[in-house]
FIKOLZA-1660 file (N, C-alpha, C; in steps of 0.1 Angstrom, whole numbers, plus 5000, padded with zeros to 4 digits):
% residues 181
   i   px   py   pz ch aa at
   1 5008 4991 4999  A  M  N
   1 5000 4999 5000  A  M CA
   1 5009 5010 5001  A  M  C
   2 5005 5022 4994  A  V  N
   2 5014 5032 4989  A  V CA
   2 5010 5045 4998  A  V  C
   3 4999 5041 5005  A  G  N
   3 4997 5054 5011  A  G CA
   3 4997 5051 5026  A  G  C
   4 5007 5042 5031  A  N  N
   4 5005 5038 5045  A  N CA
   4 5016 5049 5052  A  N  C
   5 5015 5047 5065  A  L  N
   5 5021 5056 5074  A  L CA
   5 5037 5060 5073  A  L  C
   6 5046 5049 5070  A  P  N
   6 5058 5051 5067  A  P CA
   6 5061 5055 5055  A  P  C
   7 5056 5051 5044  A  N  N
   7 5055 5062 5031  A  N CA
   7 5052 5074 5030  A  N  C
   8 5042 5077 5042  A  L  N
   8 5037 5092 5043  A  L CA
   8 5051 5098 5049  A  L  C
   9 5053 5093 5058  A  L  N
   9 5066 5098 5064  A  L CA
   9 5080 5100 5055  A  L  C
  10 5082 5092 5048  A  T  N
  10 5091 5093 5036  A  T CA
  10 5088 5106 5027  A  T  C
  11 5078 5105 5021  A  L  N
  11 5072 5118 5014  A  L CA
  11 5077 5125 5022  A  L  C
  12 5071 5128 5033  A  A  N
  12 5069 5146 5041  A  A CA
  12 5084 5150 5042  A  A  C
  13 5094 5137 5039  A  R  N
  13 5110 5143 5043  A  R CA
  13 5111 5149 5031  A  R  C
  14 5107 5144 5019  A  I  N
  14 5109 5148 5006  A  I CA
  14 5104 5162 5004  A  I  C
  15 5090 5162 5007  A  L  N
  15 5083 5180 5008  A  L CA
  15 5094 5187 5019  A  L  C
  16 5099 5184 5027  A  L  N
  16 5110 5193 5036  A  L CA
  16 5122 5197 5030  A  L  C
  17 5122 5189 5021  A  L  N
  17 5135 5196 5014  A  L CA
  17 5140 5207 5005  A  L  C
  18 5128 5212 5002  A  P  N
  18 5128 5229 4995  A  P CA
  18 5132 5238 5006  A  P  C
  19 5121 5237 5018  A  F  N
  19 5122 5243 5025  A  F CA
  19 5136 5241 5035  A  F  C
  20 5144 5234 5034  A  F  N
  20 5155 5231 5041  A  F CA
  20 5166 5239 5033  A  F  C
  21 5166 5237 5023  A  A  N
  21 5175 5241 5012  A  A CA
  21 5173 5256 5016  A  A  C
  22 5161 5262 5013  A  A  N
  22 5160 5276 5015  A  A CA
  22 5161 5281 5027  A  A  C
  23 5161 5278 5038  A  T  N
  23 5170 5280 5049  A  T CA
  23 5185 5280 5051  A  T  C
  24 5194 5273 5043  A  L  N
  24 5204 5274 5044  A  L CA
  24 5207 5286 5037  A  L  C
  25 5202 5288 5025  A  I  N
  25 5202 5296 5010  A  I CA
  25 5204 5311 5016  A  I  C
  26 5194 5312 5029  A  Y  N
  26 5190 5322 5034  A  Y CA
  26 5196 5326 5047  A  Y  C
  27 5205 5316 5049  A  E  N
  27 5212 5315 5064  A  E CA
  27 5210 5318 5073  A  E  C
  28 5192 5314 5072  A  E  N
  28 5185 5306 5086  A  E CA
  28 5190 5297 5095  A  E  C
  29 5199 5292 5098  A  Y  N
  29 5206 5278 5100  A  Y CA
  29 5199 5278 5117  A  Y  C
  30 5192 5285 5121  A  Q  N
  30 5186 5277 5134  A  Q CA
  30 5171 5269 5130  A  Q  C
  31 5169 5278 5119  A  Y  N
  31 5154 5263 5108  A  Y CA
  31 5159 5255 5102  A  Y  C
  32 5175 5258 5095  A  A  N
  32 5182 5246 5088  A  A CA
  32 5183 5230 5097  A  A  C
  33 5186 5236 5113  A  L  N
  33 5193 5227 5120  A  L CA
  33 5176 5219 5126  A  L  C
  34 5165 5228 5126  A  L  N
  34 5154 5220 5131  A  L CA
  34 5146 5216 5124  A  L  C
  35 5145 5216 5107  A  L  N
  35 5141 5213 5099  A  L CA
  35 5148 5196 5095  A  L  C
  36 5164 5198 5098  A  F  N
  36 5172 5188 5094  A  F CA
  36 5169 5174 5106  A  F  C
  37 5167 5182 5116  A  I  N
  37 5163 5171 5131  A  I CA
  37 5147 5166 5124  A  I  C
  38 5141 5174 5119  A  A  N
  38 5127 5166 5117  A  A CA
  38 5127 5157 5103  A  A  C
  39 5136 5165 5096  A  A  N
  39 5138 5150 5087  A  A CA
  39 5147 5137 5089  A  A  C
  40 5153 5142 5100  A  S  N
  40 5160 5128 5110  A  S CA
  40 5153 5121 5116  A  S  C
  41 5142 5126 5119  A  V  N
  41 5129 5119 5129  A  V CA
  41 5121 5112 5120  A  V  C
  42 5117 5117 5109  A  T  N
  42 5105 5108 5098  A  T CA
  42 5118 5099 5091  A  T  C
  43 5128 5099 5090  A  D  N
  43 5137 5089 5085  A  D CA
  43 5136 5078 5094  A  D  C
  44 5138 5079 5107  A  F  N
  44 5139 5071 5118  A  F CA
  44 5127 5063 5121  A  F  C
  45 5113 5072 5120  A  L  N
  45 5104 5067 5123  A  L CA
  45 5099 5061 5114  A  L  C
  46 5102 5065 5099  A  D  N
  46 5094 5056 5087  A  D CA
  46 5096 5041 5087  A  D  C
  47 5111 5037 5091  A  G  N
  47 5117 5023 5093  A  G CA
  47 5113 5018 5103  A  G  C
  48 5112 5025 5113  A  L  N
  48 5105 5018 5126  A  L CA
  48 5091 5011 5128  A  L  C
  49 5083 5022 5123  A  V  N
  49 5069 5015 5121  A  V CA
  49 5063 5007 5109  A  V  C
  50 5074 5007 5095  A  A  N
  50 5073 4999 5086  A  A CA
  50 5074 4986 5094  A  A  C
  51 5088 4983 5099  A  R  N
  51 5089 4971 5106  A  R CA
  51 5080 4964 5116  A  R  C
  52 5075 4977 5128  A  I  N
  52 5067 4971 5141  A  I CA
  52 5050 4970 5135  A  I  C
  53 5047 4977 5122  A  K  N
  53 5033 4976 5116  A  K CA
  53 5040 4963 5106  A  K  C
  54 5042 4959 5103  A  R  N
  54 5046 4951 5090  A  R CA
  54 5040 4957 5079  A  R  C
  55 5045 4972 5078  A  Q  N
  55 5043 4979 5066  A  Q CA
  55 5050 4983 5056  A  Q  C
  56 5060 4974 5053  A  I  N
  56 5072 4974 5042  A  I CA
  56 5065 4973 5033  A  I  C
  57 5068 4984 5021  A  T  N
  57 5062 4977 5009  A  T CA
  57 5073 4978 4997  A  T  C
  58 5074 4977 4990  A  Y  N
  58 5084 4979 4977  A  Y CA
  58 5081 4992 4975  A  Y  C
  59 5073 5004 4972  A  F  N
  59 5072 5012 4969  A  F CA
  59 5079 5019 4981  A  F  C
  60 5081 5017 4993  A  G  N
  60 5086 5022 5004  A  G CA
  60 5099 5020 5005  A  G  C
  61 5101 5007 5000  A  R  N
  61 5120 5001 4999  A  R CA
  61 5126 5011 4989  A  R  C
  62 5119 5014 4980  A  I  N
  62 5126 5023 4967  A  I CA
  62 5126 5042 4972  A  I  C
  63 5114 5040 4978  A  L  N
  63 5112 5059 4979  A  L CA
  63 5122 5060 4993  A  L  C
  64 5123 5055 5002  A  D  N
  64 5132 5056 5015  A  D CA
  64 5143 5059 5010  A  D  C
  65 5155 5053 5004  A  P  N
  65 5167 5054 5000  A  P CA
  65 5167 5067 4988  A  P  C
  66 5161 5068 4982  A  V  N
  66 5158 5078 4969  A  V CA
  66 5153 5095 4978  A  V  C
  67 5145 5092 4991  A  A  N
  67 5147 5103 4998  A  A CA
  67 5159 5106 5005  A  A  C
  68 5166 5096 5008  A  D  N
  68 5176 5099 5012  A  D CA
  68 5185 5106 5005  A  D  C
  69 5190 5102 4992  A  K  N
  69 5200 5104 4983  A  K CA
  69 5197 5120 4980  A  K  C
  70 5179 5121 4978  A  F  N
  70 5178 5133 4974  A  F CA
  70 5182 5147 4985  A  F  C
  71 5178 5143 5000  A  F  N
  71 5182 5153 5012  A  F CA
  71 5200 5154 5009  A  F  C
  72 5205 5142 5011  A  L  N
  72 5224 5142 5011  A  L CA
  72 5226 5151 5001  A  L  C
  73 5223 5146 4988  A  I  N
  73 5229 5154 4975  A  I CA
  73 5227 5167 4974  A  I  C
  74 5210 5174 4976  A  T  N
  74 5209 5187 4979  A  T CA
  74 5219 5194 4991  A  T  C
  75 5220 5186 5003  A  S  N
  75 5225 5192 5015  A  S CA
  75 5238 5194 5010  A  S  C
  76 5246 5184 5006  A  F  N
  76 5260 5185 5000  A  F CA
  76 5262 5200 4990  A  F  C
  77 5251 5200 4979  A  V  N
  77 5255 5210 4973  A  V CA
  77 5257 5224 4975  A  V  C
  78 5245 5227 4985  A  V  N
  78 5238 5241 4988  A  V CA
  78 5252 5246 5000  A  V  C
  79 5252 5231 5007  A  M  N
  79 5264 5236 5020  A  M CA
  79 5277 5237 5014  A  M  C
  80 5282 5233 5002  A  S  N
  80 5296 5232 4996  A  S CA
  80 5295 5246 4989  A  S  C
  81 5284 5249 4983  A  I  N
  81 5282 5261 4976  A  I CA
  81 5283 5273 4989  A  I  C
  82 5278 5273 4996  A  L  N
  82 5279 5284 5011  A  L CA
  82 5292 5282 5017  A  L  C
  83 5302 5276 5012  A  G  N
  83 5315 5275 5017  A  G CA
  83 5311 5270 5031  A  G  C
  84 5304 5258 5037  A  L  N
  84 5303 5251 5049  A  L CA
  84 5306 5238 5049  A  L  C
  85 5308 5231 5038  A  I  N
  85 5317 5218 5037  A  I CA
  85 5328 5224 5025  A  I  C
  86 5338 5215 5024  A  P  N
  86 5345 5215 5011  A  P CA
  86 5341 5209 5001  A  P  C
  87 5342 5218 4984  A  K  N
  87 5338 5214 4975  A  K CA
  87 5340 5198 4971  A  K  C
  88 5355 5196 4974  A  W  N
  88 5359 5183 4967  A  W CA
  88 5350 5173 4976  A  W  C
  89 5347 5170 4988  A  L  N
  89 5338 5159 4995  A  L CA
  89 5326 5161 4989  A  L  C
  90 5319 5173 4980  A  T  N
  90 5307 5169 4980  A  T CA
  90 5309 5159 4962  A  T  C
  91 5318 5163 4956  A  I  N
  91 5321 5161 4943  A  I CA
  91 5323 5144 4947  A  I  C
  92 5333 5141 4958  A  V  N
  92 5332 5123 4960  A  V CA
  92 5318 5120 4966  A  V  C
  93 5311 5126 4972  A  V  N
  93 5295 5121 4974  A  V CA
  93 5291 5118 4962  A  V  C
  94 5284 5128 4954  A  I  N
  94 5279 5128 4940  A  I CA
  94 5284 5117 4927  A  I  C
  95 5299 5117 4930  A  S  N
  95 5307 5108 4924  A  S CA
  95 5303 5096 4926  A  S  C
  96 5304 5093 4936  A  K  N
  96 5300 5079 4940  A  K CA
  96 5288 5074 4937  A  K  C
  97 5274 5081 4936  A  D  N
  97 5261 5081 4936  A  D CA
  97 5262 5081 4922  A  D  C
  98 5267 5086 4913  A  L  N
  98 5266 5085 4901  A  L CA
  98 5275 5073 4895  A  L  C
  99 5284 5071 4901  A  I  N
  99 5292 5056 4896  A  I CA
  99 5282 5046 4898  A  I  C
 100 5276 5047 4908  A  V  N
 100 5269 5031 4914  A  V CA
 100 5254 5037 4907  A  V  C
 101 5248 5045 4903  A  V  N
 101 5237 5044 4894  A  V CA
 101 5239 5042 4883  A  V  C
 102 5250 5043 4874  A  T  N
 102 5252 5040 4863  A  T CA
 102 5257 5027 4863  A  T  C
 103 5260 5021 4872  A  G  N
 103 5267 5007 4871  A  G CA
 103 5252 5001 4875  A  G  C
 104 5242 5006 4881  A  C  N
 104 5226 4996 4879  A  C CA
 104 5224 4994 4866  A  C  C
 105 5227 5006 4858  A  I  N
 105 5215 5007 4845  A  I CA
 105 5227 4998 4839  A  I  C
 106 5240 4995 4841  A  I  N
 106 5245 4990 4830  A  I CA
 106 5244 4973 4833  A  I  C
 107 5242 4970 4848  A  L  N
 107 5240 4959 4851  A  L CA
 107 5227 4954 4849  A  L  C
 108 5213 4964 4847  A  Y  N
 108 5205 4960 4842  A  Y CA
 108 5204 4956 4826  A  Y  C
 109 5212 4962 4818  A  F  N
 109 5212 4957 4804  A  F CA
 109 5220 4946 4807  A  F  C
 110 5229 4942 4809  A  V  N
 110 5234 4931 4810  A  V CA
 110 5232 4917 4818  A  V  C
 111 5223 4916 4830  A  T  N
 111 5215 4909 4834  A  T CA
 111 5200 4908 4829  A  T  C
 112 5194 4918 4830  A  H  N
 112 5182 4919 4827  A  H CA
 112 5173 4916 4836  A  H  C
 113 5180 4919 4848  A  N  N
 113 5172 4923 4862  A  N CA
 113 5182 4931 4870  A  N  C
 114 5171 4939 4881  A  L  N
 114 5175 4954 4886  A  L CA
 114 5174 4948 4902  A  L  C
 115 5184 4944 4909  A  K  N
 115 5180 4938 4924  A  K CA
 115 5193 4947 4932  A  K  C
 116 5189 4957 4939  A  I  N
 116 5197 4969 4944  A  I CA
 116 5196 4965 4960  A  I  C
 117 5202 4960 4963  A  E  N
 117 5210 4957 4978  A  E CA
 117 5217 4966 4981  A  E  C
 118 5211 4975 4992  A  P  N
 118 5224 4984 4998  A  P CA
 118 5233 4973 5007  A  P  C
 119 5248 4979 5007  A  S  N
 119 5256 4973 5015  A  S CA
 119 5256 4979 5028  A  S  C
 120 5264 4969 5037  A  L  N
 120 5265 4974 5053  A  L CA
 120 5275 4989 5052  A  L  C
 121 5288 4990 5042  A  L  N
 121 5297 4999 5047  A  L CA
 121 5289 5012 5036  A  L  C
 122 5279 5007 5026  A  G  N
 122 5270 5019 5019  A  G CA
 122 5259 5026 5031  A  G  C
 123 5254 5020 5034  A  K  N
 123 5244 5023 5050  A  K CA
 123 5252 5027 5058  A  K  C
 124 5266 5027 5066  A  V  N
 124 5275 5034 5076  A  V CA
 124 5279 5045 5069  A  V  C
 125 5284 5046 5053  A  S  N
 125 5284 5054 5047  A  S CA
 125 5278 5070 5048  A  S  C
 126 5266 5065 5044  A  S  N
 126 5251 5073 5044  A  S CA
 126 5251 5081 5060  A  S  C
 127 5254 5074 5069  A  A  N
 127 5248 5078 5086  A  A CA
 127 5260 5085 5084  A  A  C
 128 5273 5083 5078  A  C  N
 128 5287 5094 5085  A  C CA
 128 5279 5107 5080  A  C  C
 129 5274 5106 5065  A  Q  N
 129 5271 5116 5058  A  Q CA
 129 5264 5128 5068  A  Q  C
 130 5253 5116 5068  A  F  N
 130 5241 5124 5074  A  F CA
 130 5247 5132 5093  A  F  C
 131 5254 5124 5099  A  I  N
 131 5257 5129 5110  A  I CA
 131 5270 5141 5108  A  I  C
 132 5281 5143 5095  A  L  N
 132 5282 5152 5093  A  L CA
 132 5279 5162 5087  A  L  C
 133 5266 5165 5082  A  L  N
 133 5260 5178 5080  A  L CA
 133 5251 5182 5092  A  L  C
 134 5246 5174 5097  A  G  N
 134 5246 5174 5117  A  G CA
 134 5249 5185 5123  A  G  C
 135 5263 5178 5119  A  L  N
 135 5273 5184 5131  A  L CA
 135 5281 5200 5124  A  L  C
 136 5277 5198 5109  A  V  N
 136 5281 5214 5106  A  V CA
 136 5270 5226 5109  A  V  C
 137 5259 5219 5106  A  L  N
 137 5248 5227 5110  A  L CA
 137 5247 5230 5124  A  L  C
 138 5250 5222 5132  A  L  N
 138 5252 5223 5148  A  L CA
 138 5262 5233 5150  A  L  C
 139 5275 5232 5143  A  A  N
 139 5283 5241 5143  A  A CA
 139 5280 5254 5142  A  A  C
 140 5269 5257 5130  A  R  N
 140 5267 5269 5125  A  R CA
 140 5260 5276 5136  A  R  C
 141 5250 5269 5148  A  N  N
 141 5244 5275 5154  A  N CA
 141 5250 5282 5168  A  N  C
 142 5262 5273 5167  A  M  N
 142 5271 5275 5182  A  M CA
 142 5277 5290 5182  A  M  C
 143 5290 5290 5190  A  D  N
 143 5298 5300 5188  A  D CA
 143 5307 5304 5173  A  D  C
 144 5310 5315 5171  A  E  N
 144 5318 5319 5157  A  E CA
 144 5331 5304 5155  A  E  C
 145 5335 5304 5166  A  G  N
 145 5349 5301 5164  A  G CA
 145 5341 5283 5163  A  G  C
 146 5335 5278 5168  A  T  N
 146 5331 5263 5167  A  T CA
 146 5332 5259 5153  A  T  C
 147 5339 5248 5149  A  K  N
 147 5341 5243 5135  A  K CA
 147 5343 5230 5136  A  K  C
 148 5341 5218 5128  A  V  N
 148 5342 5206 5129  A  V CA
 148 5350 5207 5120  A  V  C
 149 5361 5196 5130  A  P  N
 149 5370 5192 5126  A  P CA
 149 5374 5184 5111  A  P  C
 150 5385 5194 5105  A  E  N
 150 5390 5189 5091  A  E CA
 150 5393 5170 5089  A  E  C
 151 5394 5165 5096  A  F  N
 151 5394 5149 5094  A  F CA
 151 5383 5144 5094  A  F  C
 152 5371 5148 5100  A  L  N
 152 5363 5142 5101  A  L CA
 152 5355 5140 5080  A  L  C
 153 5356 5153 5076  A  F  N
 153 5357 5155 5061  A  F CA
 153 5362 5142 5057  A  F  C
 154 5375 5142 5057  A  L  N
 154 5384 5131 5053  A  L CA
 154 5378 5120 5056  A  L  C
 155 5375 5114 5068  A  A  N
 155 5370 5103 5069  A  A CA
 155 5358 5100 5063  A  A  C
 156 5345 5112 5061  A  V  N
 156 5336 5109 5058  A  V CA
 156 5341 5106 5042  A  V  C
 157 5349 5108 5032  A  A  N
 157 5354 5111 5019  A  A CA
 157 5357 5092 5021  A  A  C
 158 5367 5093 5027  A  V  N
 158 5374 5079 5026  A  V CA
 158 5360 5069 5028  A  V  C
 159 5354 5065 5041  A  L  N
 159 5339 5060 5037  A  L CA
 159 5331 5058 5027  A  L  C
 160 5331 5073 5022  A  T  N
 160 5320 5070 5009  A  T CA
 160 5326 5065 4995  A  T  C
 161 5342 5067 4992  A  G  N
 161 5349 5058 4982  A  G CA
 161 5350 5045 4987  A  G  C
 162 5352 5038 4996  A  L  N
 162 5357 5027 4999  A  L CA
 162 5340 5021 4995  A  L  C
 163 5327 5030 4999  A  S  N
 163 5314 5022 4995  A  S CA
 163 5315 5023 4981  A  S  C
 164 5317 5031 4976  A  G  N
 164 5315 5028 4959  A  G CA
 164 5327 5018 4956  A  G  C
 165 5336 5017 4961  A  L  N
 165 5346 5007 4955  A  L CA
 165 5333 4994 4955  A  L  C
 166 5332 4991 4970  A  G  N
 166 5326 4980 4973  A  G CA
 166 5312 4974 4965  A  G  C
 167 5305 4987 4958  A  Y  N
 167 5293 4986 4946  A  Y CA
 167 5300 4978 4936  A  Y  C
 168 5310 4989 4932  A  V  N
 168 5318 4985 4918  A  V CA
 168 5322 4969 4920  A  V  C
 169 5329 4961 4928  A  Y  N
 169 5333 4953 4931  A  Y CA
 169 5324 4941 4929  A  Y  C
 170 5309 4945 4935  A  N  N
 170 5298 4933 4938  A  N CA
 170 5290 4936 4920  A  N  C
 171 5292 4948 4915  A  G  N
 171 5285 4949 4900  A  G CA
 171 5296 4942 4893  A  G  C
 172 5304 4945 4890  A  L  N
 172 5315 4933 4883  A  L CA
 172 5312 4920 4889  A  L  C
 173 5315 4918 4901  A  K  N
 173 5307 4902 4900  A  K CA
 173 5298 4899 4898  A  K  C
 174 5290 4906 4899  A  T  N
 174 5273 4901 4894  A  T CA
 174 5276 4900 4880  A  T  C
 175 5283 4907 4869  A  A  N
 175 5281 4907 4853  A  A CA
 175 5290 4897 4852  A  A  C
 176 5304 4895 4859  A  G  N
 176 5312 4882 4857  A  G CA
 176 5305 4871 4853  A  G  C
 177 5297 4866 4867  A  A  N
 177 5288 4856 4865  A  A CA
 177 5277 4854 4857  A  A  C
 178 5271 4867 4853  A  E  N
 178 5267 4865 4841  A  E CA
 178 5270 4862 4831  A  E  C
 179 5282 4869 4829  A  N  N
 179 5286 4863 4814  A  N CA
 179 5293 4849 4818  A  N  C
 180 5295 4841 4826  A  T  N
 180 5299 4827 4821  A  T CA
 180 5290 4820 4820  A  T  C
 181 5272 4821 4824  A  K  N
 181 5261 4813 4825  A  K CA
 181 5258 4811 4806  A  K  C
% end
C-alpha cells in the first residue's frame, strides 16, 4: 500500500527538502537545523513503523533511499556552495552516487534484472554523511569559533569512496557471473 504511514513519513521528508534548502540559502541556520532534525526523525520513524506494523512495501523500499539521496545531494551541493563544507567532498559524494547509479543501469542491461541491495558499508557511509551534515549545522548554530574538525570531512570521504568501490566490485562480480552462464 503506497499510502501507509511509513511511506507518508518518507514523502514528508521529501517535502521538507525545499524548505531545508531555502533555510540554508538564506542562512537561517537555526531553522535549517530544526528541519534537518525533523527530516532525521521522519527517516528513523518510517523504518521503525514499517518494521513494527509490518508495513514494508516495495514502493517504500525504493522511496526511502531515494529520499535519503535527494536530501544528501541537495545538502552537500548547497552547503558546499555556501562554503560550509569542502567542495571536493561534495564531488566525492556525488561521484560515488553517479557511479553506483550508472553501474546499476549497466547491470540491468547485462543481466536483465535490477536487484538493488544496500551494503553495510553503504549504509554506514550514508549515516556518516548525515551525521557530518548535522555536525556542520550544529557548529553554525554555536559560537563563531566552533568548527567541524577537518579529519571528519576526510573520514567521510574515505568511507564514501570505499563504499563506492564495494558497489563497483559487487557489480563487476555480478556481471562476471552473468557472462559465465
